[in-house]
C-alpha positions as a Markdown table, in Angstrom:
| # | Residue | x | y | z |
|---|---|---|---|---|
| 1 | Met | -0.3 | -0.2 | -0.3 |
| 2 | Ser | 1.1 | 2.8 | -0.9 |
| 3 | Phe | 0.9 | 6.7 | 0.8 |
| 4 | Thr | 1.4 | 10.3 | -0.3 |
| 5 | Val | 2.8 | 13.1 | 2.2 |
| 6 | Ser | 2.2 | 16.4 | 1.2 |
| 7 | Lys | 2.7 | 19.6 | 3.3 |
| 8 | Ser | 0.6 | 22.2 | 3.9 |
| 9 | Gln | -0.1 | 25.5 | 5.7 |
| 10 | Ser | -2.1 | 26.2 | 8.6 |
| 11 | Glu | -2.9 | 29.2 | 11.2 |
| 12 | Leu | -2.7 | 29.8 | 15.0 |
| 13 | Tyr | -4.5 | 31.8 | 16.9 |
| 14 | Gln | -3.5 | 31.9 | 20.6 |
| 15 | Val | -6.4 | 32.9 | 23.0 |
| 16 | Arg | -5.5 | 34.1 | 26.1 |
| 17 | Ser | -8.0 | 36.2 | 29.2 |
| 18 | Gly | -5.2 | 37.4 | 30.8 |
| 19 | Lys | -6.5 | 35.8 | 34.2 |
| 20 | Gly | -2.8 | 34.6 | 34.5 |
| 21 | Ser | -3.1 | 30.5 | 32.7 |
| 22 | Leu | -7.1 | 30.8 | 33.3 |
| 23 | Ala | -9.4 | 30.6 | 30.0 |
| 24 | Trp | -6.3 | 29.9 | 27.3 |
| 25 | Gly | -7.1 | 28.0 | 24.3 |
| 26 | Asp | -5.0 | 27.4 | 21.3 |
| 27 | Ile | -6.7 | 26.9 | 17.8 |
| 28 | Thr | -5.5 | 25.9 | 14.9 |
| 29 | Leu | -7.4 | 26.2 | 11.0 |
| 30 | Ile | -5.8 | 24.5 | 7.9 |
| 31 | Cys | -8.5 | 26.3 | 5.1 |
| 32 | Gly | -8.7 | 24.5 | 1.9 |
| 33 | Lys | -10.7 | 26.0 | -0.9 |
| 34 | Glu | -14.1 | 25.6 | 0.4 |
| 35 | Ser | -13.0 | 23.5 | 3.7 |
| 36 | Val | -11.3 | 23.3 | 6.7 |
| 37 | Ser | -9.9 | 22.4 | 10.0 |
| 38 | Val | -10.0 | 22.8 | 13.3 |
| 39 | Met | -8.3 | 22.3 | 15.8 |
| 40 | Ala | -7.9 | 23.4 | 19.2 |
| 41 | Thr | -6.4 | 22.8 | 22.7 |
| 42 | Ser | -7.2 | 24.8 | 26.0 |
| 43 | Asp | -8.4 | 24.8 | 29.4 |
| 44 | Tyr | -11.5 | 23.2 | 28.7 |
| 45 | Gly | -10.2 | 20.5 | 27.0 |
| 46 | Thr | -9.3 | 19.5 | 23.1 |
| 47 | Phe | -12.2 | 19.9 | 20.6 |
| 48 | Asp | -11.4 | 19.3 | 16.4 |
| 49 | His | -13.5 | 18.4 | 13.1 |
| 50 | His | -12.7 | 18.9 | 9.6 |
| 51 | Trp | -15.8 | 20.6 | 7.6 |
| 52 | Ser | -14.7 | 19.1 | 4.0 |
| 53 | His | -18.0 | 20.9 | 2.1 |
| 54 | Cys | -18.0 | 24.7 | 4.0 |
| 55 | Gly | -20.1 | 26.0 | 1.2 |
| 56 | Gly | -17.5 | 29.8 | 1.6 |
| 57 | Glu | -14.9 | 31.4 | 2.5 |
| 58 | Pro | -14.1 | 29.2 | 5.2 |
| 59 | Lys | -13.0 | 31.3 | 7.9 |
| 60 | Ser | -16.8 | 33.3 | 7.1 |
| 61 | Phe | -18.0 | 29.9 | 7.5 |
| 62 | Leu | -16.7 | 29.6 | 10.9 |
| 63 | Cys | -18.0 | 33.6 | 11.9 |
| 64 | Asn | -21.7 | 32.1 | 11.3 |
| 65 | Leu | -21.7 | 29.3 | 13.5 |
| 66 | Asp | -24.1 | 28.7 | 16.9 |
| 67 | Phe | -23.0 | 27.1 | 19.4 |
| 68 | Gln | -25.5 | 23.8 | 19.5 |
| 69 | Tyr | -24.1 | 23.2 | 15.5 |
| 70 | Ala | -20.8 | 24.2 | 16.2 |
| 71 | Met | -19.5 | 22.4 | 19.3 |
| 72 | Lys | -21.5 | 19.1 | 18.8 |
| 73 | Lys | -19.3 | 18.9 | 15.7 |
| 74 | Leu | -16.3 | 20.0 | 17.6 |
| 75 | Thr | -17.1 | 17.8 | 20.5 |
| 76 | Asn | -16.9 | 14.1 | 18.3 |
| 77 | Gly | -21.5 | 14.8 | 19.1 |
| 78 | Lys | -20.9 | 14.4 | 22.5 |
| 79 | Leu | -21.7 | 18.0 | 23.9 |
| 80 | Tyr | -24.7 | 16.3 | 26.2 |
| 81 | Thr | -23.7 | 15.3 | 29.5 |
| 82 | Pro | -26.4 | 13.6 | 31.8 |
| 83 | Asp | -28.1 | 16.3 | 33.8 |
| 84 | Pro | -28.4 | 14.9 | 37.8 |
| 85 | Glu | -30.3 | 18.1 | 38.7 |
| 86 | Gly | -33.4 | 18.1 | 35.9 |
| 87 | Tyr | -33.6 | 14.0 | 37.3 |
| 88 | Glu | -35.8 | 15.2 | 39.8 |
| 89 | Lys | -38.3 | 17.5 | 37.8 |
| 90 | Glu | -38.5 | 14.6 | 35.5 |
| 91 | Ile | -39.1 | 12.0 | 38.8 |
| 92 | Lys | -42.3 | 14.2 | 40.6 |
| 93 | Asp | -43.4 | 15.3 | 36.3 |
| 94 | Ser | -43.9 | 11.1 | 36.3 |
| 95 | Ile | -45.8 | 10.0 | 39.5 |
| 96 | Ile | -48.1 | 13.2 | 39.2 |
| 97 | Asp | -48.8 | 12.0 | 34.8 |
| 98 | Ser | -49.1 | 8.8 | 36.5 |
| 99 | Arg | -51.7 | 9.9 | 39.6 |
| 100 | Lys | -53.3 | 12.0 | 36.9 |
| 101 | Gly | -54.2 | 9.2 | 34.6 |
| 102 | Asp | -54.9 | 6.7 | 37.7 |
| 103 | Gly | -51.7 | 4.5 | 37.4 |
| 104 | Leu | -51.5 | 5.7 | 41.0 |
| 105 | Thr | -53.7 | 6.0 | 44.4 |
| 106 | Arg | -53.3 | 8.9 | 46.3 |
| 107 | Ala | -50.9 | 7.0 | 49.4 |
| 108 | Gln | -49.2 | 5.2 | 46.6 |
| 109 | Ala | -48.2 | 8.5 | 45.0 |
| 110 | Arg | -47.2 | 9.7 | 48.1 |
| 111 | Thr | -45.0 | 7.2 | 48.4 |
| 112 | Ala | -43.2 | 7.3 | 45.8 |
| 113 | Trp | -42.2 | 10.5 | 46.0 |
| 114 | Asp | -40.7 | 10.7 | 49.6 |
| 115 | Glu | -38.3 | 6.9 | 48.1 |
| 116 | Met | -37.9 | 8.4 | 44.6 |
| 117 | Leu | -36.1 | 11.4 | 45.4 |
| 118 | Ser | -34.6 | 10.0 | 48.4 |
| 119 | Ile | -32.9 | 7.3 | 46.4 |
| 120 | Gln | -31.6 | 10.7 | 44.0 |
| 121 | Asp | -30.2 | 12.2 | 47.4 |
| 122 | Glu | -28.2 | 9.2 | 48.0 |
| 123 | Tyr | -27.2 | 7.7 | 44.5 |
| 124 | Gln | -27.7 | 11.3 | 42.5 |
| 125 | Lys | -26.5 | 9.8 | 39.0 |
| 126 | Gly | -25.2 | 6.8 | 37.3 |
| 127 | Asp | -25.6 | 3.2 | 37.5 |
| 128 | Leu | -26.9 | 2.8 | 41.7 |
| 129 | Phe | -29.4 | 5.4 | 40.9 |
| 130 | Phe | -30.7 | 4.2 | 37.6 |
| 131 | His | -30.7 | 0.6 | 39.1 |
| 132 | Ala | -32.5 | 1.6 | 42.7 |
| 133 | Leu | -35.4 | 3.8 | 40.2 |
| 134 | Tyr | -35.7 | 0.2 | 38.4 |
| 135 | Glu | -35.6 | -1.9 | 41.3 |
| 136 | His | -38.2 | 0.5 | 42.9 |
| 137 | Glu | -41.7 | -1.5 | 44.0 |
| 138 | Leu | -43.4 | 1.1 | 41.4 |
| 139 | Phe | -41.1 | 1.4 | 39.1 |
| 140 | Asp | -43.7 | 0.2 | 36.3 |
| 141 | Lys | -46.5 | 2.4 | 37.7 |
| 142 | Val | -44.5 | 6.0 | 37.9 |
| 143 | Phe | -42.3 | 5.0 | 35.2 |
| 144 | Gly | -44.0 | 2.5 | 32.8 |
| 145 | Asp | -40.6 | 1.5 | 31.2 |
| 146 | Cys | -37.0 | 1.6 | 31.2 |
| 147 | Glu | -37.7 | 4.9 | 28.3 |
| 148 | Gly | -39.5 | 6.7 | 30.9 |
| 149 | Met | -36.5 | 6.8 | 32.6 |
| 150 | Pro | -34.4 | 9.9 | 33.7 |
| 151 | Ser | -33.0 | 11.4 | 31.2 |
| 152 | Ala | -32.0 | 15.5 | 31.4 |
| 153 | Thr | -29.4 | 16.2 | 29.7 |
| 154 | Gln | -27.0 | 20.2 | 29.5 |
| 155 | Pro | -24.3 | 20.3 | 27.3 |
| 156 | Asp | -21.4 | 19.2 | 28.7 |
| 157 | Pro | -19.9 | 22.5 | 31.1 |
| 158 | Cys | -16.1 | 22.2 | 29.8 |
| 159 | Ala | -17.7 | 22.9 | 25.6 |
| 160 | Val | -19.7 | 25.7 | 27.6 |
| 161 | Asp | -17.0 | 27.6 | 28.7 |
| 162 | Phe | -14.9 | 27.0 | 25.5 |
| 163 | Trp | -18.2 | 28.4 | 23.7 |
| 164 | Asn | -17.5 | 31.4 | 25.5 |
| 165 | Asp | -13.7 | 31.6 | 26.9 |
| 166 | Val | -12.3 | 31.1 | 23.7 |
| 167 | Trp | -14.3 | 31.0 | 20.6 |
| 168 | Thr | -16.0 | 34.1 | 21.0 |
| 169 | Pro | -12.6 | 36.1 | 21.1 |
| 170 | Phe | -11.7 | 33.9 | 18.4 |
| 171 | Ile | -14.3 | 34.0 | 16.3 |
| 172 | Asn | -14.3 | 38.5 | 17.0 |
| 173 | Glu | -10.6 | 37.6 | 16.2 |
| 174 | Leu | -11.6 | 36.0 | 12.6 |
| 175 | Glu | -14.2 | 39.2 | 11.9 |
| 176 | Lys | -11.8 | 42.0 | 12.4 |
| 177 | Glu | -9.4 | 40.3 | 9.5 |
| 178 | Ala | -12.3 | 39.5 | 6.7 |
| 179 | Ala | -13.7 | 43.4 | 7.6 |
């Protein structure tokens, strides 16, 4: 098997917050005619993606990306993480819905409310939390099946901080270059 190796130019943008070692990032761009590779190393982790067809000038393309699209790509689809703080609301909503739908008696709803919320206090998240919910005697009446279990997510806090502290100043610099 034969491989071809070629050399190309890249551009390195160094973003520094001025807050000492906090909020720094190095973003490397390799721009083609209508493609761009982005590789970022930062205080918040590494982020990268290659857009093979960006439909125009690559830097202009990057300037017009929104948080959801850009960070989903730059995190390789791993933008969202579990949100255990959102589980409590989902548990309460499931109990209320089951009570309204006559799936639970008043006493069962009270028991589920007290016991299922205490499970969250004990385990908070992870496999033990979900296993304890699944093993609860009222699981079927509250959640129906595993698909009804709490599943709240939130954008990864490191991705949010990268976007705010590194990506946004980087984009501002690209916009100044274009002007």
